C-alpha positions as CSV (number, residue, x, y, z in Angstrom):
1,X,91.2,86.8,162.7
2,X,94.6,86.7,161.4
3,X,96.5,85.7,164.3
4,X,94.0,82.8,164.8
5,X,94.6,81.6,161.3
6,X,98.3,81.6,162.1
7,X,98.0,79.5,165.1
8,X,95.7,76.9,163.7
9,X,98.0,76.9,160.6
10,X,101.0,76.2,163.0
11,X,99.1,73.4,164.8
12,X,97.7,71.6,161.7
13,X,99.0,68.1,161.0
14,X,97.3,65.6,158.4
15,X,95.1,63.1,160.1
16,X,96.6,59.7,159.7
17,X,93.5,57.4,159.6
18,X,94.7,54.0,158.3
19,X,97.9,55.8,156.9
20,X,97.1,54.4,153.6
21,X,97.1,58.0,152.2
22,X,100.0,59.6,154.4
23,X,103.5,59.9,153.1
24,X,106.1,59.2,155.8
25,X,108.4,61.8,154.6
26,X,106.9,64.5,152.9
27,X,103.3,64.8,154.9
28,X,103.4,66.6,158.3
29,X,102.3,64.0,160.8
30,X,104.7,64.3,163.5
31,X,103.1,66.0,166.2
32,X,105.4,69.1,167.0
33,X,104.9,73.0,166.5
34,X,104.3,73.1,163.5
35,X,103.7,69.8,162.5
36,X,106.2,68.1,160.3
37,X,107.2,65.1,158.3
38,X,109.4,62.5,159.8
39,X,112.9,62.8,159.9
40,X,115.1,59.9,158.3
41,X,118.1,58.4,159.7
42,X,120.1,59.4,156.7
43,X,119.9,56.3,154.6
44,X,118.2,56.2,151.1
45,X,114.5,56.3,151.6
46,X,111.4,55.8,149.2
47,X,109.6,59.3,149.1
48,X,106.3,57.4,148.4
49,X,106.7,55.3,151.7
50,X,103.1,55.5,153.4
51,X,102.5,55.5,157.2
52,X,100.6,52.4,156.7
53,X,103.8,50.4,156.3
54,X,105.2,51.5,159.9
55,X,101.6,50.1,161.3
56,X,101.2,46.4,162.2
57,X,97.6,46.4,160.4
58,X,96.4,43.5,162.8
59,X,97.1,45.2,166.0
60,X,97.1,48.8,164.6
61,X,100.3,49.3,166.8
62,X,103.6,51.1,165.7
63,X,106.1,48.5,164.4
64,X,108.8,49.6,166.6
65,X,111.6,47.9,164.5
66,X,110.9,49.5,161.2
67,X,110.6,52.8,162.9
68,X,114.0,52.4,164.7
69,X,115.3,51.0,161.1
70,X,114.1,54.4,159.0
71,X,113.2,57.1,161.5
72,X,115.4,59.4,163.4
73,X,115.5,58.6,167.0
74,X,114.3,62.0,168.2
75,X,111.0,61.3,166.2
76,X,110.2,58.0,167.1
77,X,108.7,59.1,170.6
78,X,106.5,61.8,168.8
79,X,105.4,59.3,166.5
80,X,104.4,56.8,168.9
81,X,102.2,59.2,170.8
82,X,99.9,59.4,167.8
83,X,96.9,57.0,168.2
């Protein structure tokens, strides 16, 4: 039972939904093992930036220009895989 708990915990990540409650830099949403918060490109970042700011609200598609300006390039394909 304990082994199963560890396995589940490693794979847990926050559900994104609309992104209005998920913080980019603090909440684990990047699909990895274990799930992680996004890494930045080394610029000053707003700790409270929400995932909804990375999504075009009309189309529900990722805003690639914003991802490229804020997020580590290694995380971008992982983030874009989230639907």
